[in-house]
MINUSE-234818 format. One record per residue (C-alpha): residue number from 1; residue in one letter; chain; x, y, z. Coordinates in Angstrom, 1 decimal. Layout:
residues N
NUM	A	A	X	Y	Z
...
END
This chain:
residues 329
1	X	A	12.2	-0.5	-20.3
2	X	A	11.8	0.1	-24.0
3	X	A	8.7	0.4	-26.2
4	X	A	8.8	-0.4	-29.9
5	X	A	6.5	2.2	-31.5
6	X	A	5.1	2.1	-35.0
7	X	A	3.2	4.7	-37.1
8	X	A	1.1	3.0	-39.8
9	X	A	-1.2	4.5	-42.5
10	X	A	-3.8	2.6	-44.5
11	X	A	-6.7	4.5	-46.1
12	X	A	-9.2	1.6	-46.1
13	X	A	-9.2	-1.6	-44.0
14	X	A	-6.8	-4.0	-45.8
15	X	A	-3.6	-6.1	-45.6
16	X	A	-1.8	-3.8	-43.2
17	X	A	-4.6	-3.9	-40.7
18	X	A	-5.0	-7.6	-41.1
19	X	A	-1.3	-8.1	-40.4
20	X	A	-1.6	-6.1	-37.2
21	X	A	-4.6	-8.0	-36.1
22	X	A	-3.0	-11.4	-36.5
23	X	A	0.1	-10.1	-34.7
24	X	A	-1.8	-8.7	-31.7
25	X	A	-4.7	-11.2	-31.5
26	X	A	-3.1	-13.9	-29.4
27	X	A	-2.5	-11.4	-26.5
28	X	A	-5.8	-9.7	-27.0
29	X	A	-7.6	-13.0	-27.1
30	X	A	-6.1	-14.1	-23.8
31	X	A	-7.2	-10.9	-22.2
32	X	A	-10.7	-10.9	-23.7
33	X	A	-11.3	-14.6	-22.7
34	X	A	-9.7	-14.5	-19.3
35	X	A	-13.0	-14.9	-17.5
36	X	A	-14.3	-17.4	-20.1
37	X	A	-15.8	-16.5	-23.5
38	X	A	-19.3	-17.0	-21.9
39	X	A	-18.7	-14.0	-19.8
40	X	A	-18.8	-11.8	-22.9
41	X	A	-21.9	-11.1	-25.0
42	X	A	-22.5	-13.2	-28.1
43	X	A	-21.9	-12.0	-31.6
44	X	A	-25.6	-11.3	-32.5
45	X	A	-26.1	-9.2	-29.4
46	X	A	-22.8	-7.4	-29.9
47	X	A	-23.5	-6.5	-33.5
48	X	A	-27.1	-5.5	-32.6
49	X	A	-25.7	-3.1	-29.9
50	X	A	-23.3	-1.6	-32.3
51	X	A	-26.0	-1.1	-34.9
52	X	A	-28.3	0.5	-32.3
53	X	A	-25.7	3.0	-30.9
54	X	A	-23.0	3.5	-33.5
55	X	A	-24.6	2.5	-36.8
56	X	A	-22.2	4.4	-39.0
57	X	A	-19.4	2.0	-37.8
58	X	A	-21.2	-1.2	-38.8
59	X	A	-19.8	-1.3	-42.4
60	X	A	-16.2	-0.8	-41.1
61	X	A	-16.8	-3.4	-38.3
62	X	A	-18.0	-5.9	-40.9
63	X	A	-14.9	-5.3	-43.0
64	X	A	-12.6	-5.7	-40.0
65	X	A	-14.3	-8.9	-38.9
66	X	A	-13.7	-10.4	-42.3
67	X	A	-10.1	-9.3	-42.4
68	X	A	-9.6	-10.8	-38.9
69	X	A	-10.7	-14.2	-40.2
70	X	A	-14.3	-14.0	-39.2
71	X	A	-14.1	-16.1	-36.1
72	X	A	-16.8	-15.8	-33.4
73	X	A	-14.3	-14.6	-30.7
74	X	A	-12.6	-12.1	-33.0
75	X	A	-16.0	-10.6	-34.0
76	X	A	-17.2	-10.3	-30.4
77	X	A	-13.8	-8.7	-29.4
78	X	A	-13.9	-6.2	-32.2
79	X	A	-17.4	-5.0	-31.2
80	X	A	-15.9	-3.6	-28.0
81	X	A	-19.3	-4.5	-26.4
82	X	A	-19.0	-5.2	-22.7
83	X	A	-15.3	-6.0	-22.7
84	X	A	-13.4	-7.1	-19.5
85	X	A	-12.7	-4.2	-17.1
86	X	A	-9.5	-2.3	-17.5
87	X	A	-8.0	0.6	-15.6
88	X	A	-5.5	3.4	-16.4
89	X	A	-4.2	6.5	-14.7
90	X	A	-4.0	9.5	-17.0
91	X	A	-3.9	13.3	-16.9
92	X	A	-5.2	15.7	-19.6
93	X	A	-5.7	19.4	-19.9
94	X	A	-6.5	22.2	-22.3
95	X	A	-3.8	24.8	-22.7
96	X	A	-5.2	28.2	-21.6
97	X	A	-3.7	30.2	-24.5
98	X	A	-5.5	31.3	-27.6
99	X	A	-4.3	28.5	-29.8
100	X	A	-6.3	25.3	-29.4
101	X	A	-4.1	22.6	-27.7
102	X	A	-4.9	19.4	-25.8
103	X	A	-2.1	17.7	-23.8
104	X	A	-2.4	14.4	-22.1
105	X	A	-0.3	11.7	-20.3
106	X	A	-1.2	8.1	-20.8
107	X	A	-0.3	6.0	-17.7
108	X	A	-0.8	2.3	-18.3
109	X	A	0.9	-1.1	-18.4
110	X	A	3.4	-1.4	-21.3
111	X	A	2.5	-5.1	-21.5
112	X	A	-1.0	-4.3	-22.5
113	X	A	-0.3	-1.4	-24.9
114	X	A	-0.4	-1.4	-28.7
115	X	A	2.5	1.1	-29.1
116	X	A	0.9	2.0	-32.4
117	X	A	-0.2	5.2	-34.1
118	X	A	-2.8	4.6	-36.8
119	X	A	-3.7	6.9	-39.6
120	X	A	-6.9	5.9	-41.5
121	X	A	-9.2	7.4	-44.1
122	X	A	-12.2	5.1	-43.5
123	X	A	-15.4	6.3	-45.1
124	X	A	-13.5	9.4	-46.4
125	X	A	-12.7	10.8	-42.9
126	X	A	-9.0	11.1	-42.1
127	X	A	-8.2	10.1	-38.5
128	X	A	-5.0	9.6	-36.6
129	X	A	-4.4	8.6	-33.0
130	X	A	-3.0	6.2	-30.5
131	X	A	-4.5	2.7	-31.0
132	X	A	-6.2	0.5	-28.5
133	X	A	-7.8	-2.8	-29.6
134	X	A	-6.6	-2.2	-33.1
135	X	A	-9.4	0.1	-34.2
136	X	A	-10.3	1.9	-30.9
137	X	A	-8.3	5.0	-29.9
138	X	A	-7.3	6.4	-26.5
139	X	A	-6.6	9.8	-28.1
140	X	A	-6.8	11.2	-31.6
141	X	A	-7.6	13.9	-34.1
142	X	A	-9.6	14.1	-37.4
143	X	A	-9.5	16.1	-40.6
144	X	A	-12.0	18.6	-39.2
145	X	A	-9.6	19.6	-36.5
146	X	A	-11.5	17.7	-33.7
147	X	A	-9.2	16.2	-31.0
148	X	A	-10.0	14.2	-27.9
149	X	A	-8.5	12.0	-25.2
150	X	A	-9.7	9.9	-22.3
151	X	A	-8.8	9.2	-18.7
152	X	A	-10.2	6.5	-16.4
153	X	A	-13.0	7.9	-14.2
154	X	A	-12.0	6.2	-10.9
155	X	A	-15.1	4.1	-10.3
156	X	A	-15.4	0.3	-9.9
157	X	A	-18.9	0.0	-11.4
158	X	A	-19.1	-2.1	-14.6
159	X	A	-22.2	-2.1	-16.7
160	X	A	-23.6	-2.7	-20.2
161	X	A	-21.9	-0.6	-22.8
162	X	A	-18.9	-0.2	-25.0
163	X	A	-15.2	0.0	-24.3
164	X	A	-14.5	3.7	-24.5
165	X	A	-11.7	3.5	-27.1
166	X	A	-14.3	2.6	-29.7
167	X	A	-16.5	5.5	-28.6
168	X	A	-13.6	7.8	-29.3
169	X	A	-13.2	6.3	-32.7
170	X	A	-16.8	6.8	-33.4
171	X	A	-16.7	10.5	-32.4
172	X	A	-13.8	11.1	-34.7
173	X	A	-15.4	9.3	-37.6
174	X	A	-18.7	11.1	-37.3
175	X	A	-18.2	14.5	-35.7
176	X	A	-16.6	17.8	-36.7
177	X	A	-17.2	20.1	-33.7
178	X	A	-17.1	19.8	-29.9
179	X	A	-20.9	20.3	-29.7
180	X	A	-21.5	17.3	-32.0
181	X	A	-19.0	15.3	-30.0
182	X	A	-20.8	16.1	-26.8
183	X	A	-24.1	14.9	-28.1
184	X	A	-22.6	11.6	-29.1
185	X	A	-20.8	11.1	-25.8
186	X	A	-24.1	11.9	-23.9
187	X	A	-26.0	9.1	-25.7
188	X	A	-23.5	6.2	-26.3
189	X	A	-23.3	3.8	-23.3
190	X	A	-19.9	3.0	-21.8
191	X	A	-19.2	-0.1	-19.8
192	X	A	-17.0	1.8	-17.2
193	X	A	-16.5	5.3	-16.0
194	X	A	-14.3	7.6	-18.1
195	X	A	-13.6	11.3	-18.6
196	X	A	-13.3	12.4	-22.3
197	X	A	-11.9	15.8	-23.1
198	X	A	-12.7	17.2	-26.5
199	X	A	-11.5	20.3	-28.3
200	X	A	-12.1	21.6	-31.9
201	X	A	-10.3	24.0	-34.2
202	X	A	-12.4	27.0	-32.8
203	X	A	-11.1	26.2	-29.3
204	X	A	-14.5	25.1	-28.1
205	X	A	-14.0	22.3	-25.5
206	X	A	-15.7	20.1	-23.0
207	X	A	-15.1	17.2	-20.7
208	X	A	-17.7	14.4	-20.6
209	X	A	-17.9	12.5	-17.4
210	X	A	-19.2	9.1	-18.6
211	X	A	-20.5	6.2	-16.5
212	X	A	-22.5	3.0	-17.0
213	X	A	-24.9	3.7	-14.1
214	X	A	-25.8	7.3	-14.4
215	X	A	-26.2	10.0	-17.1
216	X	A	-23.2	11.5	-18.8
217	X	A	-22.3	14.9	-17.5
218	X	A	-21.1	17.4	-20.1
219	X	A	-18.9	19.9	-18.4
220	X	A	-16.6	22.9	-19.3
221	X	A	-13.8	21.4	-17.3
222	X	A	-10.3	22.0	-18.8
223	X	A	-8.7	19.3	-16.7
224	X	A	-9.3	15.7	-16.1
225	X	A	-7.4	13.1	-14.1
226	X	A	-8.8	9.9	-12.5
227	X	A	-12.0	10.8	-10.7
228	X	A	-15.2	12.6	-11.5
229	X	A	-17.1	15.0	-9.3
230	X	A	-15.6	13.4	-6.2
231	X	A	-13.3	10.5	-5.3
232	X	A	-15.4	7.3	-5.1
233	X	A	-12.5	4.8	-5.1
234	X	A	-10.2	6.0	-2.4
235	X	A	-7.5	3.3	-2.7
236	X	A	-7.2	3.9	-6.5
237	X	A	-7.1	7.6	-5.9
238	X	A	-4.2	7.3	-3.5
239	X	A	-2.3	5.0	-5.7
240	X	A	-2.7	7.2	-8.8
241	X	A	-2.5	10.5	-6.9
242	X	A	-5.5	11.7	-9.0
243	X	A	-6.4	14.6	-6.6
244	X	A	-2.8	15.9	-6.4
245	X	A	-2.4	15.8	-10.2
246	X	A	-5.7	17.6	-10.7
247	X	A	-4.8	20.3	-8.2
248	X	A	-1.4	20.8	-9.8
249	X	A	-3.0	21.3	-13.3
250	X	A	-5.6	23.6	-12.0
251	X	A	-3.0	25.7	-10.3
252	X	A	-1.1	26.0	-13.6
253	X	A	-4.3	27.1	-15.3
254	X	A	-4.9	29.9	-12.8
255	X	A	-1.4	31.4	-13.2
256	X	A	-0.4	33.6	-16.1
257	X	A	-0.5	31.8	-19.4
258	X	A	2.6	29.8	-19.9
259	X	A	4.2	29.2	-23.3
260	X	A	3.0	26.0	-25.1
261	X	A	6.4	24.4	-24.6
262	X	A	6.5	25.1	-20.9
263	X	A	3.0	23.8	-20.4
264	X	A	3.9	20.6	-22.3
265	X	A	7.1	20.1	-20.4
266	X	A	5.2	20.1	-17.1
267	X	A	3.6	16.8	-18.2
268	X	A	7.1	15.3	-18.5
269	X	A	7.9	15.8	-14.8
270	X	A	6.3	14.7	-11.5
271	X	A	3.6	14.9	-10.3
272	X	A	2.1	14.4	-13.8
273	X	A	4.8	12.1	-15.1
274	X	A	4.7	8.7	-13.4
275	X	A	7.7	6.4	-13.3
276	X	A	5.7	3.4	-11.8
277	X	A	6.2	1.1	-14.8
278	X	A	6.8	-2.0	-12.7
279	X	A	3.3	-1.4	-11.2
280	X	A	1.6	-1.0	-14.5
281	X	A	1.0	2.8	-14.2
282	X	A	4.0	4.4	-15.8
283	X	A	3.6	7.3	-18.2
284	X	A	4.0	5.6	-21.6
285	X	A	3.8	8.9	-23.5
286	X	A	2.7	12.5	-23.5
287	X	A	0.5	13.5	-26.5
288	X	A	0.1	17.0	-27.7
289	X	A	-2.8	17.8	-30.1
290	X	A	-3.0	21.0	-32.2
291	X	A	-6.4	21.0	-33.9
292	X	A	-5.9	23.9	-36.3
293	X	A	-2.7	22.4	-37.7
294	X	A	-4.2	18.8	-37.7
295	X	A	-1.1	17.7	-35.9
296	X	A	-0.1	15.5	-32.9
297	X	A	3.2	15.1	-31.2
298	X	A	4.3	12.3	-28.9
299	X	A	6.7	13.4	-26.2
300	X	A	9.0	11.6	-23.8
301	X	A	11.6	13.0	-21.4
302	X	A	14.3	12.4	-23.9
303	X	A	12.5	12.2	-27.3
304	X	A	9.8	13.8	-29.5
305	X	A	7.9	12.5	-32.5
306	X	A	5.8	15.0	-34.5
307	X	A	3.0	13.6	-36.8
308	X	A	0.9	15.4	-39.3
309	X	A	-2.5	14.1	-40.4
310	X	A	-2.0	15.4	-44.0
311	X	A	1.7	14.6	-44.3
312	X	A	1.7	11.4	-42.3
313	X	A	4.9	9.3	-42.6
314	X	A	5.1	5.7	-41.6
315	X	A	8.0	5.1	-39.2
316	X	A	9.2	3.1	-36.3
317	X	A	10.8	4.3	-33.0
318	X	A	12.3	2.6	-30.0
319	X	A	11.6	4.6	-27.0
320	X	A	13.4	4.1	-23.7
321	X	A	12.1	5.2	-20.4
322	X	A	14.7	7.0	-18.4
323	X	A	15.1	3.9	-16.2
324	X	A	15.3	1.7	-19.3
325	X	A	17.9	3.9	-21.0
326	X	A	20.1	3.8	-17.9
327	X	A	19.9	0.0	-17.8
328	X	A	20.7	-0.3	-21.6
329	X	A	23.8	1.9	-21.1
END
């Protein structure tokens, strides 16, 4: 298997973003409307919810809707309000050394993945991260040195709220510290259960256990996989080995402090690294965030791609999984 990655920078919403939208929209539209458009909230309700919970994003949202062509379905999709359910299997942890560092694996279907790093300067706040839904993020960092990432929380409950990638975008657009991020994560409703780990340049960190049917728990957990306080979806837990991955990471944190590189390399091997690409839960990438340096790095077993928020360079990469490289050769 191979993934065609791109790193794209555009300070304000403009032609680059519009081009991306029109390229990705047919696939996203099929996903968004798979249960029928009537299953999703209408435009007025979607924009009202966005204005109520994330008002600072409304001017950006309006710009993106216009760039998308302004259709009803595109506007409703871009609100991220009550989207269709989606699942992932991921691992994330805070390195126990003195330097702030967040490492995460993103385990998901390659067929439903943007393979896109976006660097923006919307409203004067520089942000870069891994795109989802073309303005949401599954992980990212901003110019204040705030970094965060998400994992699926391992629960089947679906409720009224936003797709979590837009919540991550909102945090990075409006917050500078972990404490500020925690307050946002505690109040913005999510449509499914997710664990969001946040770290800032002073190495303050938290993990928010978010859910649509109960209050968000703000914890000091340095590790998150695909369950919350306890396993509530046993078949998903077995399939993703969420408990085994959590135990493995917790054991590493209780040993003597490893070097940064050794800690990162652990994410590139089982049990953290997943080769289950045919089942939609392969590890598409490992991301390393260094808040003080305002840098991120994407890692794979046979490749690395460093990116700098203040020296961001547009580029493209073709990344093979080990299985895909063997097939290509």
